[in-house]
Structures are given as structure tokens and as C-alpha cells.
All heavy atoms as TSV, in Angstrom:
chain	resi	resn	atom	element	x	y	z
A	1	MET	N	N	70.292	101.423	113.512
A	1	MET	CA	C	70.296	102.210	112.307
A	1	MET	C	C	70.768	101.336	111.142
A	1	MET	O	O	71.984	101.237	110.903
A	1	MET	CB	C	71.220	103.449	112.460
A	1	MET	CG	C	71.180	104.412	111.295
A	1	MET	SD	S	72.218	105.797	111.645
A	1	MET	CE	C	71.018	106.933	112.275
A	2	PRO	N	N	69.897	100.642	110.490
A	2	PRO	CA	C	70.282	99.728	109.413
A	2	PRO	C	C	70.886	100.428	108.237
A	2	PRO	O	O	70.630	101.624	108.010
A	2	PRO	CB	C	68.916	99.110	108.980
A	2	PRO	CG	C	67.987	99.440	110.070
A	2	PRO	CD	C	68.421	100.648	110.734
A	3	SER	N	N	71.712	99.708	107.521
A	3	SER	CA	C	72.388	100.287	106.372
A	3	SER	C	C	72.567	99.208	105.311
A	3	SER	O	O	72.541	98.014	105.648
A	3	SER	CB	C	73.732	100.952	106.676
A	3	SER	OG	O	74.606	99.886	107.222
A	4	VAL	N	N	72.783	99.618	104.077
A	4	VAL	CA	C	73.017	98.664	102.976
A	4	VAL	C	C	74.449	98.796	102.612
A	4	VAL	O	O	74.966	99.943	102.348
A	4	VAL	CB	C	72.097	98.972	101.826
A	4	VAL	CG1	C	72.457	98.041	100.613
A	4	VAL	CG2	C	70.608	98.855	102.173
A	5	ILE	N	N	75.189	97.725	102.629
A	5	ILE	CA	C	76.576	97.667	102.296
A	5	ILE	C	C	76.747	97.035	100.926
A	5	ILE	O	O	76.281	95.925	100.701
A	5	ILE	CB	C	77.449	97.015	103.318
A	5	ILE	CG1	C	77.279	97.702	104.632
A	5	ILE	CG2	C	78.867	96.912	102.929
A	5	ILE	CD1	C	77.938	96.993	105.814
A	6	GLY	N	N	77.420	97.656	99.993
A	6	GLY	CA	C	77.677	97.128	98.659
A	6	GLY	C	C	78.786	96.123	98.655
A	6	GLY	O	O	79.052	95.444	99.680
A	7	ALA	N	N	79.458	95.982	97.510
A	7	ALA	CA	C	80.529	95.048	97.453
A	7	ALA	C	C	81.712	95.386	98.315
A	7	ALA	O	O	81.983	96.599	98.454
A	7	ALA	CB	C	81.015	94.973	95.983
A	8	VAL	N	N	82.297	94.433	99.001
A	8	VAL	CA	C	83.365	94.675	99.921
A	8	VAL	C	C	84.561	93.780	99.512
A	8	VAL	O	O	84.344	92.637	99.242
A	8	VAL	CB	C	82.997	94.373	101.380
A	8	VAL	CG1	C	84.159	94.521	102.272
A	8	VAL	CG2	C	81.852	95.251	101.793
A	9	ASN	N	N	85.759	94.339	99.449
A	9	ASN	CA	C	86.966	93.609	99.121
A	9	ASN	C	C	88.032	93.941	100.240
A	9	ASN	O	O	88.490	95.020	100.270
A	9	ASN	CB	C	87.484	93.996	97.752
A	9	ASN	CG	C	88.716	93.198	97.322
A	9	ASN	OD1	O	89.076	92.300	98.038
A	9	ASN	ND2	N	89.313	93.594	96.260
A	10	ILE	N	N	88.346	92.949	101.037
A	10	ILE	CA	C	89.345	93.090	102.107
A	10	ILE	C	C	90.518	92.188	101.741
A	10	ILE	O	O	90.364	90.993	101.794
A	10	ILE	CB	C	88.774	92.781	103.495
A	10	ILE	CG1	C	87.607	93.643	103.801
A	10	ILE	CG2	C	89.894	92.862	104.522
A	10	ILE	CD1	C	86.854	93.328	105.112
A	11	ASN	N	N	91.639	92.768	101.365
A	11	ASN	CA	C	92.809	92.047	100.982
A	11	ASN	C	C	93.539	91.377	102.213
A	11	ASN	O	O	93.941	90.281	102.125
A	11	ASN	CB	C	93.803	92.851	100.180
A	11	ASN	CG	C	93.183	93.249	98.837
A	11	ASN	OD1	O	92.433	92.529	98.305
A	11	ASN	ND2	N	93.617	94.433	98.340
A	12	SER	N	N	93.681	92.214	103.204
A	12	SER	CA	C	94.278	91.666	104.429
A	12	SER	C	C	93.819	92.566	105.607
A	12	SER	O	O	93.479	93.681	105.423
A	12	SER	CB	C	95.830	91.701	104.372
A	12	SER	OG	O	96.274	92.996	104.294
A	13	ASN	N	N	93.888	91.968	106.822
A	13	ASN	CA	C	93.420	92.678	108.017
A	13	ASN	C	C	94.223	92.211	109.180
A	13	ASN	O	O	94.362	91.032	109.377
A	13	ASN	CB	C	91.929	92.477	108.155
A	13	ASN	CG	C	91.438	93.220	109.397
A	13	ASN	OD1	O	91.932	94.245	109.751
A	13	ASN	ND2	N	90.365	92.693	110.028
A	14	SER	N	N	94.674	93.124	110.013
A	14	SER	CA	C	95.368	92.713	111.245
A	14	SER	C	C	94.612	93.308	112.393
A	14	SER	O	O	95.168	93.339	113.527
A	14	SER	CB	C	96.810	93.202	111.223
A	14	SER	OG	O	96.828	94.612	111.142
A	15	GLY	N	N	93.409	93.712	112.237
A	15	GLY	CA	C	92.649	94.326	113.328
A	15	GLY	C	C	91.225	93.922	113.304
A	15	GLY	O	O	90.916	92.749	113.038
A	16	THR	N	N	90.362	94.862	113.441
A	16	THR	CA	C	88.882	94.619	113.471
A	16	THR	C	C	88.226	95.299	112.338
A	16	THR	O	O	88.504	96.465	112.011
A	16	THR	CB	C	88.258	95.094	114.826
A	16	THR	OG1	O	89.001	94.511	115.890
A	16	THR	CG2	C	86.819	94.822	114.907
A	17	VAL	N	N	87.259	94.658	111.714
A	17	VAL	CA	C	86.437	95.257	110.691
A	17	VAL	C	C	85.038	95.336	111.203
A	17	VAL	O	O	84.497	94.358	111.667
A	17	VAL	CB	C	86.450	94.411	109.399
A	17	VAL	CG1	C	85.516	95.010	108.328
A	17	VAL	CG2	C	87.903	94.273	108.829
A	18	ASN	N	N	84.446	96.549	111.181
A	18	ASN	CA	C	83.112	96.724	111.788
A	18	ASN	C	C	82.137	97.049	110.591
A	18	ASN	O	O	82.367	97.927	109.808
A	18	ASN	CB	C	83.088	97.899	112.736
A	18	ASN	CG	C	83.841	97.659	113.976
A	18	ASN	OD1	O	83.625	96.660	114.611
A	18	ASN	ND2	N	84.748	98.497	114.383
A	19	PHE	N	N	81.090	96.318	110.561
A	19	PHE	CA	C	79.905	96.600	109.684
A	19	PHE	C	C	78.704	96.736	110.564
A	19	PHE	O	O	78.394	95.940	111.378
A	19	PHE	CB	C	79.694	95.362	108.747
A	19	PHE	CG	C	80.842	95.129	107.754
A	19	PHE	CD1	C	81.669	94.096	107.980
A	19	PHE	CD2	C	81.035	95.966	106.699
A	19	PHE	CE1	C	82.723	93.863	107.085
A	19	PHE	CE2	C	82.116	95.826	105.780
A	19	PHE	CZ	C	82.935	94.719	106.006
A	20	GLY	N	N	77.982	97.789	110.329
A	20	GLY	CA	C	76.763	98.038	111.077
A	20	GLY	C	C	76.964	99.087	112.176
A	20	GLY	O	O	77.776	99.931	112.075
A	21	ASP	N	N	76.115	98.965	113.196
A	21	ASP	CA	C	76.080	100.037	114.255
A	21	ASP	C	C	77.213	99.849	115.240
A	21	ASP	O	O	77.515	98.758	115.621
A	21	ASP	CB	C	74.737	99.897	115.017
A	21	ASP	CG	C	73.534	100.170	114.100
A	21	ASP	OD1	O	73.772	100.785	113.041
A	21	ASP	OD2	O	72.446	99.722	114.463
A	22	THR	N	N	77.814	100.949	115.565
A	22	THR	CA	C	78.864	101.024	116.607
A	22	THR	C	C	78.559	102.200	117.464
A	22	THR	O	O	78.243	103.295	116.983
A	22	THR	CB	C	80.257	101.029	116.065
A	22	THR	OG1	O	80.385	102.148	115.203
A	22	THR	CG2	C	80.608	99.797	115.273
A	23	LEU	N	N	78.789	102.029	118.746
A	23	LEU	CA	C	78.626	103.181	119.660
A	23	LEU	C	C	79.880	104.043	119.742
A	23	LEU	O	O	79.847	105.233	119.655
A	23	LEU	CB	C	78.172	102.709	121.079
A	23	LEU	CG	C	78.106	103.755	122.152
A	23	LEU	CD1	C	76.991	104.757	121.779
A	23	LEU	CD2	C	77.923	103.141	123.522
A	24	ASN	N	N	81.021	103.346	119.920
A	24	ASN	CA	C	82.273	104.057	120.205
A	24	ASN	C	C	83.441	103.249	119.678
A	24	ASN	O	O	83.499	102.069	119.997
A	24	ASN	CB	C	82.445	104.364	121.690
A	24	ASN	CG	C	83.603	105.270	121.929
A	24	ASN	OD1	O	84.235	105.790	121.020
A	24	ASN	ND2	N	83.983	105.354	123.216
A	25	ILE	N	N	84.238	103.849	118.848
A	25	ILE	CA	C	85.446	103.176	118.357
A	25	ILE	C	C	86.657	103.998	118.779
A	25	ILE	O	O	86.751	105.197	118.407
A	25	ILE	CB	C	85.434	102.995	116.828
A	25	ILE	CG1	C	84.239	102.135	116.365
A	25	ILE	CG2	C	86.754	102.409	116.319
A	25	ILE	CD1	C	84.124	102.009	114.904
A	26	SER	N	N	87.552	103.475	119.525
A	26	SER	CA	C	88.728	104.196	119.996
A	26	SER	C	C	89.942	103.268	119.864
A	26	SER	O	O	89.826	102.082	120.072
A	26	SER	CB	C	88.577	104.661	121.434
A	26	SER	OG	O	88.419	103.602	122.287
A	27	PRO	N	N	91.085	103.845	119.545
A	27	PRO	CA	C	92.287	103.022	119.427
A	27	PRO	C	C	92.736	102.479	120.716
A	27	PRO	O	O	92.663	103.069	121.797
A	27	PRO	CB	C	93.320	103.961	118.835
A	27	PRO	CG	C	92.884	105.322	119.269
A	27	PRO	CD	C	91.366	105.216	119.303
A	28	LYS	N	N	93.246	101.227	120.728
A	28	LYS	CA	C	93.764	100.599	121.925
A	28	LYS	C	C	95.346	100.541	121.913
A	28	LYS	O	O	95.963	100.373	122.933
A	28	LYS	CB	C	93.318	99.199	122.024
A	28	LYS	CG	C	91.739	99.126	122.050
A	28	LYS	CD	C	91.187	99.793	123.265
A	28	LYS	CE	C	89.688	99.645	123.271
A	28	LYS	NZ	N	89.015	100.865	123.716
A	29	THR	N	N	95.934	100.776	120.794
A	29	THR	CA	C	97.373	100.821	120.632
A	29	THR	C	C	97.752	101.908	119.684
A	29	THR	O	O	96.905	102.401	118.919
A	29	THR	CB	C	97.977	99.538	120.072
A	29	THR	OG1	O	97.449	99.330	118.790
A	29	THR	CG2	C	97.659	98.356	120.973
A	30	ALA	N	N	98.948	102.386	119.819
A	30	ALA	CA	C	99.455	103.419	118.879
A	30	ALA	C	C	100.856	103.051	118.495
A	30	ALA	O	O	101.671	102.549	119.250
A	30	ALA	CB	C	99.467	104.817	119.602
A	31	ALA	N	N	101.176	103.264	117.162
A	31	ALA	CA	C	102.461	102.968	116.617
A	31	ALA	C	C	102.835	103.980	115.580
A	31	ALA	O	O	101.934	104.638	115.035
A	31	ALA	CB	C	102.488	101.559	116.036
A	32	LYS	N	N	104.105	104.146	115.383
A	32	LYS	CA	C	104.562	105.080	114.371
A	32	LYS	C	C	105.456	104.443	113.397
A	32	LYS	O	O	106.336	103.661	113.812
A	32	LYS	CB	C	105.345	106.241	115.048
A	32	LYS	CG	C	105.839	107.313	114.089
A	32	LYS	CD	C	106.533	108.445	114.782
A	32	LYS	CE	C	105.515	109.106	115.611
A	32	LYS	NZ	N	105.969	110.379	116.146
A	33	THR	N	N	105.217	104.641	112.173
A	33	THR	CA	C	106.060	104.012	111.091
A	33	THR	C	C	106.549	105.100	110.184
A	33	THR	O	O	105.921	106.116	109.982
A	33	THR	CB	C	105.290	102.966	110.352
A	33	THR	OG1	O	104.132	103.603	109.723
A	33	THR	CG2	C	104.814	101.814	111.189
A	34	PHE	N	N	107.669	104.812	109.604
A	34	PHE	CA	C	108.227	105.733	108.550
A	34	PHE	C	C	108.406	104.925	107.269
A	34	PHE	O	O	108.990	103.818	107.297
A	34	PHE	CB	C	109.585	106.270	109.016
A	34	PHE	CG	C	109.540	107.072	110.265
A	34	PHE	CD1	C	109.988	106.600	111.497
A	34	PHE	CD2	C	109.100	108.414	110.248
A	34	PHE	CE1	C	109.891	107.353	112.642
A	34	PHE	CE2	C	109.032	109.180	111.351
A	34	PHE	CZ	C	109.414	108.608	112.573
A	35	SER	N	N	107.926	105.399	106.214
A	35	SER	CA	C	108.060	104.743	104.922
A	35	SER	C	C	108.322	105.802	103.872
A	35	SER	O	O	107.889	106.947	103.997
A	35	SER	CB	C	106.912	103.876	104.524
A	35	SER	OG	O	105.759	104.638	104.442
A	36	GLY	N	N	108.950	105.418	102.799
A	36	GLY	CA	C	109.303	106.323	101.723
A	36	GLY	C	C	108.063	106.694	100.918
A	36	GLY	O	O	106.963	106.262	101.140
A	37	SER	N	N	108.315	107.431	99.855
A	37	SER	CA	C	107.261	107.877	98.950
A	37	SER	C	C	106.563	106.678	98.332
A	37	SER	O	O	107.155	105.862	97.666
A	37	SER	CB	C	107.877	108.786	97.898
A	37	SER	OG	O	106.869	109.188	96.987
A	38	GLY	N	N	105.261	106.560	98.561
A	38	GLY	CA	C	104.484	105.469	97.968
A	38	GLY	C	C	104.623	104.189	98.736
A	38	GLY	O	O	104.051	103.179	98.329
A	39	GLY	N	N	105.290	104.175	99.836
A	39	GLY	CA	C	105.534	102.935	100.637
A	39	GLY	C	C	104.264	102.413	101.310
A	39	GLY	O	O	104.173	101.240	101.615
A	40	GLY	N	N	103.269	103.258	101.559
A	40	GLY	CA	C	102.089	102.813	102.269
A	40	GLY	C	C	100.871	102.554	101.347
A	40	GLY	O	O	99.782	102.370	101.776
A	41	ASN	N	N	101.125	102.517	100.026
A	41	ASN	CA	C	100.029	102.266	99.083
A	41	ASN	C	C	99.537	100.854	99.166
A	41	ASN	O	O	100.220	99.924	99.370
A	41	ASN	CB	C	100.521	102.513	97.658
A	41	ASN	CG	C	100.784	103.970	97.356
A	41	ASN	OD1	O	100.263	104.822	98.028
A	41	ASN	ND2	N	101.561	104.227	96.337
A	42	THR	N	N	98.187	100.741	99.199
A	42	THR	CA	C	97.534	99.395	99.229
A	42	THR	C	C	96.502	99.342	98.108
A	42	THR	O	O	96.011	100.368	97.671
A	42	THR	CB	C	96.862	99.133	100.585
A	42	THR	OG1	O	95.878	100.190	100.823
A	42	THR	CG2	C	97.857	99.109	101.704
A	43	GLY	N	N	96.232	98.168	97.706
A	43	GLY	CA	C	95.212	97.975	96.614
A	43	GLY	C	C	95.485	96.722	95.832
A	43	GLY	O	O	96.467	96.049	96.030
A	44	ASN	N	N	94.559	96.469	94.932
A	44	ASN	CA	C	94.773	95.289	94.129
A	44	ASN	C	C	95.812	95.526	93.031
A	44	ASN	O	O	96.649	94.645	92.717
A	44	ASN	CB	C	93.457	94.899	93.427
A	44	ASN	CG	C	92.393	94.407	94.472
A	44	ASN	OD1	O	92.778	93.921	95.531
A	44	ASN	ND2	N	91.148	94.601	94.188
A	45	VAL	N	N	95.819	96.690	92.375
A	45	VAL	CA	C	96.755	97.099	91.370
A	45	VAL	C	C	97.317	98.419	91.747
A	45	VAL	O	O	96.607	99.410	91.687
A	45	VAL	CB	C	96.152	97.085	89.956
A	45	VAL	CG1	C	97.159	97.496	88.925
A	45	VAL	CG2	C	95.536	95.746	89.640
A	46	VAL	N	N	98.630	98.493	92.071
A	46	VAL	CA	C	99.253	99.738	92.428
A	46	VAL	C	C	100.407	99.986	91.524
A	46	VAL	O	O	101.250	99.152	91.339
A	46	VAL	CB	C	99.706	99.772	93.916
A	46	VAL	CG1	C	100.470	101.036	94.221
A	46	VAL	CG2	C	98.623	99.539	94.859
A	47	ASN	N	N	100.466	101.160	90.857
A	47	ASN	CA	C	101.504	101.531	89.931
A	47	ASN	C	C	102.063	102.911	90.411
A	47	ASN	O	O	101.403	103.878	90.253
A	47	ASN	CB	C	101.074	101.603	88.493
A	47	ASN	CG	C	102.172	101.921	87.562
A	47	ASN	OD1	O	103.332	101.833	87.919
A	47	ASN	ND2	N	101.848	102.184	86.311
A	48	THR	N	N	103.184	102.882	91.100
A	48	THR	CA	C	103.738	104.075	91.672
A	48	THR	C	C	105.087	104.350	91.034
A	48	THR	O	O	105.993	103.550	91.013
A	48	THR	CB	C	103.971	103.907	93.198
A	48	THR	OG1	O	102.762	103.452	93.825
A	48	THR	CG2	C	104.430	105.128	93.854
A	49	LEU	N	N	105.183	105.611	90.467
A	49	LEU	CA	C	106.439	106.047	89.878
A	49	LEU	C	C	107.026	107.183	90.711
A	49	LEU	O	O	106.452	108.270	90.757
A	49	LEU	CB	C	106.171	106.484	88.427
A	49	LEU	CG	C	105.559	105.462	87.476
A	49	LEU	CD1	C	105.176	106.050	86.147
A	49	LEU	CD2	C	106.449	104.249	87.336
A	50	ASN	N	N	108.138	106.934	91.350
A	50	ASN	CA	C	108.706	107.950	92.268
A	50	ASN	C	C	110.106	108.240	91.807
A	50	ASN	O	O	110.867	107.392	91.347
A	50	ASN	CB	C	108.794	107.400	93.708
A	50	ASN	CG	C	107.412	107.197	94.264
A	50	ASN	OD1	O	106.534	108.004	94.062
A	50	ASN	ND2	N	107.275	106.117	95.033
A	51	GLY	N	N	110.440	109.516	91.899
A	51	GLY	CA	C	111.822	109.971	91.693
A	51	GLY	C	C	112.628	109.832	92.987
A	51	GLY	O	O	112.394	109.040	93.838
A	52	VAL	N	N	113.627	110.686	93.070
A	52	VAL	CA	C	114.417	110.749	94.315
A	52	VAL	C	C	113.572	111.262	95.461
A	52	VAL	O	O	112.879	112.246	95.298
A	52	VAL	CB	C	115.704	111.563	94.082
A	52	VAL	CG1	C	116.492	111.678	95.375
A	52	VAL	CG2	C	116.504	111.013	92.942
A	53	ASN	N	N	113.546	110.598	96.562
A	53	ASN	CA	C	112.865	111.047	97.734
A	53	ASN	C	C	113.599	110.750	99.039
A	53	ASN	O	O	114.515	109.917	98.997
A	53	ASN	CB	C	111.465	110.398	97.767
A	53	ASN	CG	C	111.499	108.896	98.028
A	53	ASN	OD1	O	111.748	108.509	99.108
A	53	ASN	ND2	N	111.243	108.143	96.961
A	54	ALA	N	N	113.257	111.446	100.110
A	54	ALA	CA	C	113.905	111.234	101.414
A	54	ALA	C	C	112.793	111.326	102.446
A	54	ALA	O	O	111.878	112.067	102.371
A	54	ALA	CB	C	114.900	112.327	101.659
A	55	THR	N	N	112.941	110.540	103.488
A	55	THR	CA	C	111.933	110.469	104.551
A	55	THR	C	C	112.538	111.118	105.818
A	55	THR	O	O	113.605	110.631	106.246
A	55	THR	CB	C	111.532	108.994	104.851
A	55	THR	OG1	O	111.054	108.423	103.712
A	55	THR	CG2	C	110.523	108.918	105.969
A	56	ASN	N	N	111.910	112.152	106.304
A	56	ASN	CA	C	112.347	112.848	107.520
A	56	ASN	C	C	111.831	112.023	108.709
A	56	ASN	O	O	110.630	111.945	108.991
A	56	ASN	CB	C	111.799	114.241	107.530
A	56	ASN	CG	C	112.292	115.016	108.690
A	56	ASN	OD1	O	113.168	114.584	109.429
A	56	ASN	ND2	N	111.781	116.197	108.899
A	57	THR	N	N	112.727	111.492	109.504
A	57	THR	CA	C	112.375	110.666	110.719
A	57	THR	C	C	112.483	111.471	111.955
A	57	THR	O	O	112.236	110.944	113.084
A	57	THR	CB	C	113.158	109.441	110.804
A	57	THR	OG1	O	114.541	109.770	110.905
A	57	THR	CG2	C	112.944	108.509	109.623
A	58	LEU	N	N	112.809	112.769	111.861
A	58	LEU	CA	C	112.920	113.612	113.099
A	58	LEU	C	C	111.490	113.950	113.605
A	58	LEU	O	O	110.643	114.430	112.789
A	58	LEU	CB	C	113.651	114.911	112.763
A	58	LEU	CG	C	113.760	115.888	113.895
A	58	LEU	CD1	C	114.572	115.388	115.012
A	58	LEU	CD2	C	114.349	117.213	113.379
A	59	ASP	N	N	111.194	113.646	114.811
A	59	ASP	CA	C	109.890	113.828	115.375
A	59	ASP	C	C	110.053	114.403	116.795
A	59	ASP	O	O	110.262	113.681	117.752
A	59	ASP	CB	C	109.027	112.570	115.421
A	59	ASP	CG	C	107.624	112.804	115.869
A	59	ASP	OD1	O	107.152	113.971	115.797
A	59	ASP	OD2	O	107.007	111.858	116.284
A	60	PRO	N	N	109.874	115.701	116.966
A	60	PRO	CA	C	110.045	116.335	118.325
A	60	PRO	C	C	108.841	116.173	119.220
A	60	PRO	O	O	108.901	116.493	120.408
A	60	PRO	CB	C	110.256	117.851	118.015
A	60	PRO	CG	C	109.551	118.027	116.684
A	60	PRO	CD	C	109.661	116.744	115.930
A	61	ASN	N	N	107.691	115.611	118.753
A	61	ASN	CA	C	106.538	115.443	119.577
A	61	ASN	C	C	106.817	114.379	120.623
A	61	ASN	O	O	107.347	113.302	120.367
A	61	ASN	CB	C	105.329	115.006	118.780
A	61	ASN	CG	C	104.880	116.082	117.763
A	61	ASN	OD1	O	105.279	117.199	117.890
A	61	ASN	ND2	N	104.126	115.684	116.784
A	62	VAL	N	N	106.393	114.617	121.874
A	62	VAL	CA	C	106.490	113.636	122.899
A	62	VAL	C	C	105.386	112.603	122.830
A	62	VAL	O	O	105.620	111.412	122.853
A	62	VAL	CB	C	106.463	114.317	124.284
A	62	VAL	CG1	C	106.517	113.258	125.386
A	62	VAL	CG2	C	107.611	115.305	124.413
A	63	VAL	N	N	104.144	113.056	122.579
A	63	VAL	CA	C	102.955	112.165	122.457
A	63	VAL	C	C	102.221	112.543	121.203
A	63	VAL	O	O	101.837	113.660	121.094
A	63	VAL	CB	C	102.077	112.319	123.665
A	63	VAL	CG1	C	100.813	111.476	123.526
A	63	VAL	CG2	C	102.803	111.944	124.971
A	64	ASP	N	N	102.103	111.569	120.265
A	64	ASP	CA	C	101.288	111.822	119.124
A	64	ASP	C	C	99.879	111.441	119.273
A	64	ASP	O	O	98.918	112.117	118.828
A	64	ASP	CB	C	101.885	111.040	117.876
A	64	ASP	CG	C	103.271	111.611	117.497
A	64	ASP	OD1	O	103.414	112.833	117.591
A	64	ASP	OD2	O	104.076	110.797	117.116
A	65	GLN	N	N	99.541	110.330	119.882
A	65	GLN	CA	C	98.200	109.805	120.104
A	65	GLN	C	C	98.106	109.430	121.577
A	65	GLN	O	O	98.587	108.381	121.945
A	65	GLN	CB	C	97.941	108.609	119.225
A	65	GLN	CG	C	96.557	107.952	119.478
A	65	GLN	CD	C	95.428	108.777	119.067
A	65	GLN	OE1	O	95.415	109.315	117.969
A	65	GLN	NE2	N	94.506	108.997	119.929
A	66	PRO	N	N	97.503	110.320	122.419
A	66	PRO	CA	C	97.319	109.900	123.840
A	66	PRO	C	C	96.425	108.787	124.002
A	66	PRO	O	O	95.311	108.663	123.412
A	66	PRO	CB	C	96.767	111.182	124.484
A	66	PRO	CG	C	96.170	111.911	123.308
A	66	PRO	CD	C	96.925	111.577	122.146
A	67	MET	N	N	96.886	107.734	124.829
A	67	MET	CA	C	96.078	106.502	124.978
A	67	MET	C	C	95.263	106.512	126.234
A	67	MET	O	O	94.502	105.591	126.484
A	67	MET	CB	C	97.035	105.357	124.945
A	67	MET	CG	C	97.771	105.137	123.637
A	67	MET	SD	S	96.668	105.117	122.208
A	67	MET	CE	C	95.671	103.713	122.582
A	68	PHE	N	N	95.427	107.491	127.162
A	68	PHE	CA	C	94.689	107.421	128.411
A	68	PHE	C	C	93.219	107.793	128.141
A	68	PHE	O	O	92.943	108.575	127.243
A	68	PHE	CB	C	95.294	108.409	129.415
A	68	PHE	CG	C	95.263	109.858	129.002
A	68	PHE	CD1	C	94.198	110.663	129.292
A	68	PHE	CD2	C	96.339	110.409	128.305
A	68	PHE	CE1	C	94.162	111.993	128.892
A	68	PHE	CE2	C	96.331	111.728	127.929
A	68	PHE	CZ	C	95.251	112.526	128.253
A	69	GLY	N	N	92.334	107.200	128.870
A	69	GLY	CA	C	90.920	107.504	128.771
A	69	GLY	C	C	90.260	106.595	127.725
A	69	GLY	O	O	88.999	106.608	127.601
A	70	ASN	N	N	91.004	105.720	127.033
A	70	ASN	CA	C	90.361	104.801	126.037
A	70	ASN	C	C	89.992	103.518	126.803
A	70	ASN	O	O	90.861	102.867	127.333
A	70	ASN	CB	C	91.299	104.481	124.920
A	70	ASN	CG	C	91.482	105.648	123.934
A	70	ASN	OD1	O	90.629	106.508	123.957
A	70	ASN	ND2	N	92.545	105.651	123.217
A	71	ILE	N	N	88.769	103.177	126.784
A	71	ILE	CA	C	88.368	101.940	127.485
A	71	ILE	C	C	88.032	100.825	126.545
A	71	ILE	O	O	87.586	101.051	125.467
A	71	ILE	CB	C	87.107	102.172	128.386
A	71	ILE	CG1	C	86.731	103.569	128.543
A	71	ILE	CG2	C	87.301	101.511	129.632
A	71	ILE	CD1	C	85.574	103.849	129.392
């Protein structure tokens, strides 16, 4: 299934970038991070104005992303 891809800008990558046809994409690892308000913003120009904020790190879930069955 051919496709036309326009301009692409990748600032950084620590994984895989797929262009074109793929049959199945599934995660091989799972991680959890906590960051404050605006902490995960990415881009060429980011302007974030935040007031007082707090990050809730309490997580009662045992499994967030099950990894079994991923080949």
C-alpha cells in the first residue's frame, strides 16, 4: 500500500521509526515515568508557562501494559 510522505523532522529517536507498510507493531518494553506539568513537551520551539503544580505518583495498578503475547 504505497503512500506519499511529506516533510519529516525527527529531532531525536531512541527506538524505531517506520515509514511505509507494516503488518504488526507491538511494544517490546514498558516503562512508567512521572514528570511535572509540561515536562514531556517536545518540539523545535516550546514555550510553557506553568503555575504551581504537583505530580501524583500514587499508582495502585499492578499491570499497566501487559507484555505477554508480544512477539
